Every structure is written in structure tokens, then in C-alpha cells.
C-alpha positions in Angstrom: -0.1 -2.0 -7.6 -3.5 -0.5 -7.0 -5.7 2.4 -7.7 -7.6 4.7 -5.4 -5.8 5.3 -2.2 -4.4 8.0 -0.2 -1.3 6.9 1.6 -2.8 6.6 5.0 -4.9 3.8 3.8 -2.1 1.3 3.9 0.3 2.4 6.6 2.1 0.1 8.8 5.4 0.6 10.6 7.2 -0.4 7.5 6.7 0.6 3.9 5.7 -2.8 2.4 2.0 -2.8 1.3 -0.2 -5.9 1.4 -2.4 -5.1 -1.5 -4.6 -8.2 -1.2 -5.3 -7.3 2.5 -6.2 -3.8 1.4 -8.6 -5.0 -1.3 -12.0 -4.4 0.5 -10.9 -0.9 1.4 -9.6 -0.1 -2.1 -12.9 -1.2 -3.5 -15.0 0.8 -1.1 -12.9 3.9 -1.6 -13.0 3.6 -5.4 -16.8 3.1 -5.3 -17.2 6.2 -3.1 -15.0 8.2 -5.5 -16.9 7.0 -8.6 -18.4 10.4 -9.3 -14.8 11.9 -9.5 -13.6 9.1 -11.8 -16.7 9.4 -14.0 -16.0 13.0 -14.6 -12.4 12.3 -15.4 -13.3 9.6 -17.8 -15.9 11.8 -19.5 -13.1 14.4 -20.0 -10.9 11.7 -21.5 -13.7 10.6 -23.7 -13.7 14.0 -25.5 -10.1 13.5 -26.6 -9.9 9.7 -26.9 -12.6 8.7 -29.3 -13.5 5.1 -29.9 -10.4 3.5 -28.4 -9.9 -0.2 -29.3 -7.7 -1.1 -26.4 -7.7 0.6 -22.9 -5.0 -0.6 -20.5 -5.4 0.1 -16.8 -1.8 0.0 -15.5 -1.9 -0.7 -11.8 -5.6 -1.5 -11.8 -6.0 -2.9 -8.3 -9.4 -4.5 -7.8 -10.7 -3.1 -11.1 -13.4 -0.6 -10.0 -12.0 2.0 -12.4 -11.2 -0.6 -15.1 -14.9 -1.4 -15.1 -15.8 2.3 -15.3 -13.7 2.4 -18.5 -15.6 -0.6 -19.9 -18.9 1.3 -19.1 -17.8 4.7 -20.6 -16.2 3.2 -23.7 -18.5 0.4 -24.8 -16.6 -0.4 -27.9 -13.3 -0.9 -26.2 -11.5 -4.0 -24.9 -10.1 -3.3 -21.4 -7.1 -4.9 -19.9 -6.5 -4.6 -16.1 -2.8 -4.9 -15.3 -1.5 -5.4 -11.8 1.2 -7.2 -9.8 -1.3 -8.7 -7.4 -3.2 -11.7 -8.7 -5.8 -11.6 -5.9 -6.7 -8.0 -6.9 -7.0 -9.1 -10.6 -9.3 -11.9 -9.6 -11.6 -9.3 -8.0 -11.3 -7.2 -11.1 -12.3 -10.1 -13.4 -15.2 -11.0 -11.1 -16.5 -7.5 -11.1 -16.3 -7.3 -14.9 -18.2 -10.5 -15.2 -20.8 -9.4 -12.7 -21.4 -6.1 -14.6 -21.6 -7.8 -17.9 -18.3 -6.7 -19.4 -16.5 -10.1 -19.2 -16.5 -10.6 -23.0 -14.2 -7.6 -23.5 -12.3 -7.5 -20.2 -9.0 -9.2 -19.6 -6.4 -9.2 -16.9 -2.6 -9.3 -17.0 -0.6 -10.2 -13.9 3.0 -9.0 -13.6 5.3 -6.2 -12.5 5.0 -2.9 -14.3 6.3 -1.7 -16.6 7.9 -4.9 -18.0 4.6 -6.9 -18.1 3.2 -4.5 -20.7 5.4 -6.2 -23.2 2.9 -9.1 -23.0 0.1 -7.1 -24.5 -1.3 -8.5 -27.7 -1.2 -5.1 -29.4 -0.6 -1.4 -28.6 -3.0 0.6 -26.5 -5.1 3.5 -27.6 -5.4 4.7 -24.0 -3.1 3.7 -21.1 -4.4 4.8 -17.7 -2.1 4.9 -14.6 -4.2 5.9 -11.7 -1.9 6.7 -8.7 0.2 3.7 -9.5 3.3 5.3 -11.1 4.6 6.5 -7.7 4.9 2.8 -6.7 7.5 2.2 -9.3 11.1 3.0 -8.4 12.2 4.6 -11.7 9.2 6.6 -12.8 10.9 8.2 -15.8 11.8 4.8 -17.3 8.3 3.5 -16.6 6.7 6.5 -18.4 8.9 5.8 -21.4 7.8 2.2 -21.3 4.2 3.3 -21.1 4.7 5.6 -24.2 6.2 2.7 -26.1 3.1 0.6 -25.6 0.8 3.2 -27.2 -0.5 3.0 -30.7 0.3 6.0 -32.9 -2.0 8.8 -31.7 -2.6 6.9 -28.4 -2.9 8.6 -25.1 -1.3 8.2 -21.7 -3.5 9.4 -18.8 -1.7 9.8 -15.5 -3.5 10.4 -12.3 -1.0 11.7 -9.7 -0.9 14.5 -7.1 -4.0 16.6 -6.4 -5.0 17.3 -2.8 -5.2 14.8 0.1 -8.7 14.1 1.3 -10.1 16.0 4.3 -12.9 14.6 6.5 -13.2 17.1 9.4 -13.1 20.8 10.2 -9.8 22.2 11.5 -11.2 22.5 15.1 -13.4 19.5 15.9 -13.9 20.3 19.6 -11.6 17.6 20.9 -7.8 17.6 20.9 -5.6 20.2 19.3 -7.0 21.9 16.2 -5.4 20.9 12.9 -5.3 17.1 13.4 -5.7 16.3 9.7 -2.9 18.7 8.7 -0.6 16.8 11.1 -1.7 13.5 9.8 -1.0 14.6 6.3 2.6 15.7 7.3 3.2 12.3 8.8 1.9 10.6 5.7 4.3 12.6 3.6 7.2 11.4 5.6 6.0 7.8 5.2 5.6 8.4 1.5 9.2 9.6 1.2 10.4 6.4 3.0 8.2 4.3 0.8 9.7 5.8 -2.4 13.2 5.4 -1.0 12.6 1.7 -0.2 11.4 0.8 -3.7 13.7 -1.3 -5.9 15.7 0.9 -8.2 14.3 4.0 -6.6 15.2 7.2 -8.5 14.5 10.7 -7.0 12.4 12.7 -9.5 11.0 16.1 -9.6 7.3 15.6 -9.9 6.7 17.8 -13.0 4.5 15.3 -14.7 4.0 17.2 -18.0 7.8 17.5 -18.3 8.2 13.8 -17.6 5.6 13.0 -20.2 7.3 15.2 -22.7 10.7 13.5 -21.9 9.1 10.2 -22.7 8.5 11.5 -26.2 4.8 12.4 -25.9 3.1 15.5 -27.1 0.2 17.8 -26.4 0.2 17.5 -22.6 -3.0 18.6 -20.8 -3.9 18.8 -17.1 -7.2 18.9 -15.3 -8.2 18.3 -11.7 -11.4 16.7 -10.5 -13.2 17.2 -7.2 -15.0 14.8 -4.9 -17.3 16.9 -2.7 -19.5 14.8 -0.3 -20.7 17.5 2.2 -21.6 17.1 5.8 -23.6 15.4 7.1 -21.9 12.3 5.6 -23.8 9.3 4.4 -23.3 6.0 6.3 -21.2 4.8 3.3 -18.9 7.9 3.5 -18.7 7.6 7.3 -17.5 3.9 7.0 -14.8 5.0 4.5 -13.7 7.9 6.8 -13.6 5.5 9.8 -11.6 2.9 7.9 -9.2 5.6 6.6 -8.6 7.1 10.1 -8.2 3.6 11.6 -5.4 2.8 9.1 -3.8 6.1 9.9 -4.1 5.4 13.7 -2.5 2.0 13.3 0.2 3.0 10.8 1.3 6.4 12.0 1.1 5.8 15.8 4.9 6.2 16.3 4.8 9.6 14.4 1.9 11.1 16.4 1.9 12.5 19.9 -0.2 11.1 22.7 -2.8 13.8 22.3 -3.4 13.1 18.6 -3.5 9.4 19.3 -6.1 9.9 22.0 -8.1 12.1 19.6 -8.1 9.5 17.0 -9.2 6.9 19.5 -12.2 9.0 20.3 -13.0 9.6 16.7 -13.0 5.9 16.1 -15.0 4.9 19.1 -18.5 4.2 17.9 -19.9 4.7 21.4 -18.4 8.2 21.7 -20.7 11.1 20.7 -17.5 12.8 19.2 -16.8 9.9 16.9 -17.0 10.0 13.1 -19.8 7.5 13.4 -22.0 10.1 15.1 -20.8 13.6 14.6 -22.7 15.9 12.1 -19.6 17.6 10.6 -18.0 14.7 8.8 -17.5 15.2 5.1 -15.3 13.9 2.3 -13.4 16.5 0.1 -10.6 15.5 -2.2 -9.1 16.5 -5.6 -7.3 14.2 -8.0 -5.2 15.6 -11.0 -5.0 13.9 -14.4 -2.2 14.6 -16.9 -2.5 13.4 -20.5 -0.1 13.3 -23.4 -0.2 11.7 -26.9 2.1 9.6 -29.0 2.8 11.2 -32.4 0.9 9.7 -35.3 
């Protein structure tokens, strides 16, 4: 399980995801998206005051887990993930940033591994991890059961896929990213279908939170706006993202779009994302919260 990805970031011709292999990309993306996460956590902090235990369910390499430790200095943070290599990175990051004395990891498959927590959570965060669980409704119920009375579940799902380029980039057919997004959605559908115990679910997250017995649902979206011309760091992220899309969606793209991607990724080409002046990063993530009754 891992935070901080849009689904092109881990495509292959199958729907299995090698999270450990993705670790460097997951980290660089989360670091780039830090302003968005910081705003989301500041919003949560207005409602969740002085939490004792924060659980990051599907933490990945722990970038956001460590942001929780920074924003909530009185809290113990537990990063939970099915990938031990990612949790090793999370623990190392926490130690490096000085949070090691109140940072723990828990390895195992969600949601069952949450039963190993020492005590209930005041805040349980699931950042784009729930959709990797086959039965999302059952998982949300399990999340709710691990909350302390008055505790909050914060679910980051949906939003808008990131865009990097204008509609017409001067090479290939206009609308490349819209076509890539459509191909990603088809892959996502297959990924969901292939999950163990997969259950089709209408993605009405407030309704699902209410069905889990939680109250006072709230929703807010957060924007990441890194305008053109992009920084070197943003360009590297865009190039890595498009490279994963090129490798993973090749069979779903026509020859013209594959050729356009090849030019965008060729550092020697003036039209590449490494050189062009119109590269940007624009994305929106949506957070849904709900509370367990006192």
C-alpha cells in the first residue's frame, strides 16, 4: 500500500504493483506535493486537536506520516503498510527528521493488521490507499472500529488527475493527457477487478463513511499549482510520470501518441519536458472526514 500516486505512476502490462520498486518515485512525488498535504493537514488540525495516536493506513515510504509528526508534535504516529521495504524508508525518514522517539511502523495487510495497534486512534488517515483494498466498505468499517470515541477518519480519494502540459503542445495530436487519463482509468478498472475479494462500490465516500457508523462527514479539496516554467524538480517528476505511462500504457496508445511521448521524454529534443517552457504541475486531491460518536 502506498500514498501519493496517480495511477500512471505504476503501470505495467498487468495490474500487480511492485511498491518497493516504486519507492523513489513515491517519495519524490510526495515531497513535490508537500504544499498540498500541508494544507490538508492544517485543515485537519482545526478539527482534530491534540491527537494522541495518528495512524497512517497505507503509508508507503512515510513522507506524509512524517508531515503528521511535524504538524502534530504531541502525537505518536504509526505508519502502517503491507510493504516492509517502504516502512523501512518511513522509519529512516522519521529518524532523520528527529521524530523517531514517537514514530512506529506496523507491517501487514490492511485492514486486518490494524487489530495489532496498542490502542485506538484519534486520527486514522488513508491517503489514496483504500482503493487498493478489494472490499472498501468492509475496510472502512474496520477503520471506524479502530477509532477512539470522538476519533476521526480522514480519507483522501478522488480529486482530479494531474496535468503537466497544455492541450496543444505543438507535436502530435492535441489532447494527449486526456487520452492518457482515459487509458489510466481502464487500467484502474482492471486493477480493482483483480484485487482479492474485489467488490464493486459506488464511490460516494461520505455515504460509505456514514454506512461505517461515522458522523459529521466533511469534504474539502486541495490544489497543487506549480505553474510554468517548471522547476528542475518538477520536471524530473513529470518526466518520471510520463515515462511510467509510456512503458505501462503502450498497448493502449496509438503509434502517434507513443511517438509524442518518446519526443517528450528525449532530453536531447527541444520539445521534451526537460526543455520546453510550458511544463507545469496542476492537481487536486479531495479529503473526506467523519467522526466516531463519543
